[in-house]
N, C-alpha and C positions, 0 to 999 in steps of 0.2 A: 485534477486527477478526480474521473467518475466513480463513486462507489460501486460496488458489486451490488446490485438487486438478488441478496437471497433467498426473500422469499418470494421470485419467480422462479429459481431453480428448485426450490422447494416444491414449489405448487409442479414444476414439470415433471419432476421426478414420482411426485404423488399421481401425476395422472397415466405417467408410464406403467405405473406398478397397476393400478386400477385395470389400465387396458388387456396387462398381463393377464391380471386375474380373472377377468372376461372370458379372456380367449381359452385360458385353463379351463374354465368351468365348461364354455361351450363343448370344446373337445370332451370333456368328459362325462357331458351329456349325451351328445353323439354316440359315444363307446358305449354307455347305456344302452341308448335306442336302439344299435345296430351292434350287438356280440361280434368278436372275430370268430371264424369257422374253429374248428379245433386241428389239432396239430395235426399235420398229413394231407390235410385239405386245403392247404393254402394255394391260389393262385387258379382254383377251379371255377370260380365265379368269373374272372376274365374271361379264363377257356371256352364256356359257356356262351359268353356274349360272342366272343369273336367266330364262335359257330353257327351263332344267329346271323351275325351279319354274310359269314360265307352263305350260308340259305337263302337268304333274302337277295345277293347279288346274284345268283342261279336263275333269276327270273320266274320259278315258278310260283305259283298262288297257295300248292297246297302244301300242309306243314310238315317236317322232315318225318321219315318213316323210319322208327328204329329196324335193326338187323339183324 
């Protein structure tokens, strides 16, 4: 019967931990560079981009004028 290769399993666990730590650090850095909007303003960014898309879809080259 073959022996279990514990060193391989340990190395795989270490690699997985390292990968998770790097992902967490990357997310933390992104959050630091791109802070979330204050409470009550959630979703306004997505709405603005949808409005820009709608303006572009109407075919006019002029920027949208506030009313």
